[in-house]
C-alpha positions in Angstrom: 45.7 -1.3 8.2 46.6 -4.3 5.9 43.1 -4.9 4.8 42.7 -1.3 3.8 45.9 -1.5 1.8 44.8 -4.6 0.0 41.5 -3.0 -1.1 43.3 0.1 -2.3 45.2 -2.3 -4.6 41.8 -3.8 -5.7 40.0 -0.5 -6.1 40.2 -0.3 -9.9 38.9 -3.8 -10.3 36.0 -3.2 -7.9 35.2 0.1 -9.5 34.9 -1.7 -12.8 32.4 -4.1 -11.4 30.5 -1.1 -9.8 30.3 0.8 -13.1 29.2 -2.3 -15.0 26.3 -2.7 -12.6 25.6 1.0 -12.8 25.2 0.8 -16.6 22.8 -2.1 -16.3 20.3 -1.3 -13.6 17.4 -3.6 -12.7 14.3 -3.0 -10.5 12.9 -4.9 -7.5 13.0 -8.7 -8.0 13.9 -8.4 -11.7 17.6 -8.5 -10.9 18.3 -11.5 -13.1 21.4 -10.1 -14.9 22.8 -8.6 -11.7 22.2 -11.8 -9.7 23.9 -13.8 -12.4 26.9 -11.4 -12.4 27.2 -11.7 -8.6 26.9 -15.5 -8.6 29.5 -15.8 -11.4 32.0 -13.6 -9.4 31.4 -15.6 -6.2 32.1 -18.9 -8.0 35.2 -17.3 -9.6 36.4 -16.3 -6.1 36.2 -19.9 -4.9 33.4 -19.5 -2.4 32.6 -22.8 -0.7 29.0 -22.6 -1.7 27.0 -20.3 -3.9 23.2 -20.4 -3.8 20.9 -18.6 -6.1 17.1 -18.0 -5.8 16.9 -17.2 -2.1 14.1 -14.6 -1.8 13.3 -15.1 -5.5 16.4 -13.6 -7.0 18.8 -13.2 -4.0 22.3 -14.7 -4.1 24.2 -16.1 -1.1 27.9 -17.1 -0.9 29.4 -19.1 1.9 33.1 -18.6 2.8 34.6 -20.9 5.5 37.6 -19.6 7.5 40.8 -21.5 7.9 39.4 -22.7 11.2 36.0 -23.4 12.5 36.6 -24.0 16.2 34.3 -21.1 17.1 31.3 -22.4 15.1 30.3 -18.8 14.5 28.5 -17.7 11.4 28.3 -14.0 10.4 26.1 -12.6 7.7 27.0 -9.6 5.5 24.2 -8.1 3.4 24.2 -5.8 0.3 21.2 -4.7 -1.8 21.3 -5.0 -5.6 18.2 -3.2 -7.1 18.0 0.2 -8.8 15.2 2.8 -9.0 12.7 3.9 -11.7 14.5 7.2 -12.3 15.9 8.7 -15.5 19.6 9.3 -14.9 21.0 12.9 -15.3 24.7 12.4 -14.2 26.2 12.5 -17.7 28.7 9.9 -16.5 30.5 7.8 -19.2 29.1 4.8 -17.4 25.6 6.1 -17.1 22.6 3.8 -17.2 21.9 2.2 -20.6 18.3 1.5 -19.6 15.8 4.3 -20.1 13.9 5.2 -16.9 16.1 3.1 -14.6 19.2 4.1 -12.7 21.2 3.2 -9.6 20.2 6.4 -7.8 20.7 4.9 -4.3 24.2 3.4 -4.6 23.2 -0.3 -4.4 25.7 -0.8 -7.3 28.4 0.4 -4.9 27.1 -1.7 -2.0 27.1 -4.8 -4.2 30.6 -4.1 -5.6 32.0 -3.5 -2.1 30.6 -6.7 -0.8 32.0 -8.6 -3.8 35.4 -7.1 -3.1 35.2 -8.2 0.5 34.1 -11.7 -0.6 37.1 -12.0 -2.9 39.5 -11.0 -0.2 37.9 -13.3 2.4 37.9 -16.2 0.0 41.6 -15.5 -0.7 42.9 -15.1 2.8 40.3 -17.0 5.0 42.0 -15.4 8.0 39.1 -16.1 10.4 37.7 -18.8 12.6 34.1 -19.5 11.5 31.9 -18.9 8.5 31.1 -15.7 6.6 27.9 -15.6 4.6 27.7 -12.9 2.0 24.1 -11.9 1.1 23.0 -10.1 -2.0 19.4 -9.0 -1.8 17.0 -7.9 -4.4 14.0 -5.5 -4.0 15.1 -3.2 -1.2 13.4 -0.3 -2.9 9.8 -1.1 -1.9 9.6 -4.8 -2.7 10.6 -6.2 0.7 13.3 -8.4 -0.6 14.8 -8.7 2.9 11.5 -10.1 4.2 11.4 -12.5 1.2 14.9 -13.8 2.0 14.2 -14.3 5.7 10.9 -16.0 4.9 12.8 -18.3 2.5 14.8 -19.6 5.4 18.0 -17.5 5.0 19.0 -17.4 8.6 18.2 -21.0 9.4 19.6 -22.6 6.2 23.0 -21.0 6.6 23.1 -20.9 10.4 23.5 -17.1 10.6 23.9 -15.8 14.1 24.6 -12.1 13.5 24.0 -9.9 10.4 25.5 -6.6 9.3 24.5 -4.1 6.6 25.9 -0.9 5.1 24.6 2.1 3.2 26.4 5.0 1.6 25.5 8.5 2.9 26.0 11.7 0.8 27.2 14.6 2.9 29.4 12.4 5.1 33.1 12.5 4.0 33.9 9.7 1.7 35.2 6.7 3.6 34.0 8.0 7.0 31.4 6.0 9.0 28.4 6.8 11.2 26.1 4.6 13.3 23.7 4.7 16.2 22.2 2.0 18.5 18.5 1.3 18.8 15.9 2.7 16.4 17.8 4.1 13.4 15.5 4.0 10.2 11.8 4.6 10.4 8.9 2.3 9.7 7.5 3.0 6.2 3.7 2.6 5.9 1.4 3.7 3.1 -2.3 4.7 3.0 -5.0 5.3 0.4 -8.2 7.1 1.3 -11.1 7.1 -1.1 -13.6 9.9 -0.3 -16.9 9.7 -2.0 -19.6 12.4 -2.1 -22.2 13.2 -4.7 -21.0 14.6 -8.0 -22.7 17.3 -10.0 -22.5 20.6 -11.8 -19.9 23.0 -10.5 -22.4 25.9 -10.9 -24.9 24.1 -8.6 -22.9 23.0 -5.6 -26.0 22.9 -3.4 -27.1 19.8 -5.3 -23.8 18.0 -4.6 -21.7 16.6 -1.7 -18.4 18.1 -2.7 -15.8 15.4 -2.4 -13.0 17.8 -3.3 -13.9 20.1 -0.4 -14.1 17.1 2.0 -10.8 15.7 0.8 -9.1 19.1 1.2 -10.2 19.2 4.9 -9.0 15.7 5.4 -5.5 16.6 4.1 -5.3 19.5 6.5 -6.8 17.5 9.5 -4.3 14.7 9.1 -1.5 17.1 10.0 -3.0 17.3 13.5 -1.8 13.7 14.2 1.8 14.9 14.5 1.0 18.3 15.9 -1.7 17.5 18.5 -1.8 13.7 19.1 1.9 13.0 19.4 4.3 13.7 22.3 6.4 16.5 20.9 9.7 14.8 21.8 8.9 11.8 19.5 9.1 11.5 15.7 6.3 11.2 13.2 5.8 12.1 9.6 2.4 12.0 7.9 2.6 13.1 4.3 -0.3 13.2 1.7 1.6 12.9 -1.6 -1.2 12.4 -4.1 -4.7 14.1 -4.5 -6.6 12.6 -7.5 -10.2 13.3 -8.5 -12.2 11.1 -10.8 -13.0 14.1 -13.1 -10.6 16.5 -14.8 -13.4 18.9 -16.1 -13.6 22.5 -15.0 -17.3 22.4 -14.5 -17.8 19.1 -12.7 -17.7 18.5 -8.9 -16.3 14.9 -8.8 -18.0 12.0 -7.2 -14.8 10.6 -5.7 -11.3 11.8 -4.6 -8.4 9.5 -3.8 -5.6 10.5 -1.4 -2.4 8.6 -1.1 0.6 9.1 1.2 3.0 7.7 3.8 3.4 7.5 7.5 6.9 7.3 9.1 7.9 6.8 12.8 10.5 5.3 15.0 8.3 4.0 17.8 5.9 1.0 17.5 3.3 2.7 19.9 3.4 5.9 17.8 2.9 3.7 14.7 -0.3 2.2 16.2 -1.6 5.6 17.3 -1.0 7.1 13.9 -2.8 4.3 12.0 -5.8 4.6 14.4 -6.0 8.4 14.2 -5.6 8.5 10.5 -8.6 6.3 10.0 -10.7 8.2 12.6 -9.8 11.6 11.2 -10.4 10.7 7.6 -13.8 9.0 8.3 -15.1 11.7 10.6 -13.9 14.7 8.7 -15.5 13.3 5.5 -18.7 12.6 7.4 -18.8 16.2 8.6 -19.3 17.2 4.9 -21.8 14.5 4.2 -19.2 12.3 2.4 -17.7 8.9 3.2 -14.1 7.8 3.5 -12.7 4.4 3.0 -9.2 4.0 4.3 -6.7 1.3 3.2 -3.7 1.5 5.6 -0.8 -0.7 4.4 2.0 -1.5 6.8 5.4 -1.6 5.1 8.9 -1.9 6.4 9.2 -2.1 10.1 11.4 0.2 12.3 15.0 -0.8 11.8 16.6 -1.3 15.2 20.4 -1.8 15.7 21.3 -4.2 18.5 23.4 -2.5 21.2 26.3 -4.9 21.4 26.7 -5.4 17.6 26.5 -1.6 17.1 29.3 -1.0 19.5 31.3 -3.7 17.7 30.5 -2.2 14.3 31.7 1.2 15.5 34.9 -0.2 16.8 35.6 -1.8 13.4 34.9 1.5 11.7 37.4 3.2 14.0 40.0 0.7 13.0 39.3 1.4 9.3 38.8 5.1 9.3 40.2 6.3 12.6 36.8 7.4 14.0 33.1 6.6 13.8 30.6 9.4 13.9 27.2 9.4 15.7 24.5 9.0 13.0 21.3 11.0 12.9 17.8 9.4 13.1 16.6 8.7 9.6 12.9 8.8 8.7 13.5 6.9 5.5 12.7 3.2 5.5 15.1 0.3 5.1 14.1 -3.3 4.7 17.3 -4.6 6.4 14.9 -4.1 9.3 13.5 -7.6 8.5 16.9 -9.2 8.9 17.5 -7.3 12.2 14.2 -8.6 13.4 15.4 -12.2 12.7 18.9 -11.9 14.1 21.0 -9.4 16.2 23.2 -7.1 14.1 23.9 -3.6 13.0 23.6 -1.3 10.0 26.3 1.4 9.4 26.6 4.4 7.1 29.7 5.0 4.9 30.4 8.5 3.6 29.7 9.2 -0.1 31.2 12.7 0.1 29.7 15.9 -1.4 27.4 14.3 -3.9 23.7 14.6 -4.8 21.4 13.0 -2.3 20.2 9.4 -2.9 17.1 9.1 -5.1 18.1 12.1 -7.1 18.7 11.9 -10.9 22.2 13.3 -10.5 23.3 11.0 -7.6 26.2 8.7 -8.2 28.1 6.4 -5.9 31.5 7.7 -5.0 34.1 5.1 -5.9 36.6 6.7 -3.4 34.5 5.1 -0.7 35.3 1.5 -2.0 38.5 0.7 0.1 36.9 1.8 3.4 33.6 0.0 2.7 35.3 -3.2 1.7 37.7 -3.0 4.6 34.9 -2.6 7.1 33.1 -5.7 5.7 36.3 -7.8 5.9 37.3 -6.5 9.3 33.8 -7.3 10.7 34.5 -11.0 9.9 38.2 -11.1 11.0 37.5 -9.2 14.2 34.3 -11.0 15.2 35.8 -14.4 14.4 39.6 -14.0 15.1 42.0 -16.9 14.5 44.0 -17.9 17.6 
């Protein structure tokens, strides 16, 4: 395919961008240097418009095709932020910033979309407008929501939006996708259990918050095992158990539990929130303690539109010769906010046999660059063909 050949020629240049970004990771909305790098490149490529500051530190580039008879506008989105992880890859381009690294491949996503933008600005072989979207704060900050709330879709007239993420374990340059619910909602909870503290040698004078909290941890697992239809998906994980005393001979007054709830069904999400509160409060009460629950809804379920998913898969077949069915993923993805605002699809591109994302030894596979860039460009050229 010509597009693929062009990106093979550009691979060294795009790899250099990627490794520069990898050396200089930034977190959440604090992507000032990354955003400036992206904006500078888009201007250098000759984009018709480059707008900074959408969704705080997001960057948007507008590329108009050689014709605009169709009036169509397609959005392409990449995320830019890194993770608060100490890198352990030993790569010559490893992170220069202590405690921060691109452990999820957003450096690769940004570089691939920059490569596609350069190509599209050079060739303009499409009828309509391509809008390249570089988003901050995917890793927990809700940057996708911020950009949508900042008028992204309306301001640029975006009608459809497409996203991509790398996937370790899938052969480099191969693709996988599925229609409908794809990535899970990602909610968080904090439960404060209060009893009556006292001396560990005289438990009869106390209301043991540690004991009550331990039973709450166990009881919460009944939501998935006994309240949920077994053919549906739900994860309830307690990830932190913290007492307000570290002494060996003190029964603490308070215990704080923290964790996450993931599901792929809005009704299951509602049920899980309701049952989590009921179980925590009533289990604590059975031991004479009280439970205060703070349930925080995070990223919504990410749902791929049927028509756009089929189209995205057809483009992947053009680029790679095939498109694999993707598994359901219980991780969260804030591209969900963009897919709530407009129809579109999110696809996985293979990263080969590498460490999993969010691991200190993870690294984006630069061999995936030509396929990823080609998919972006072909989405625009196939969805808005000339003539």
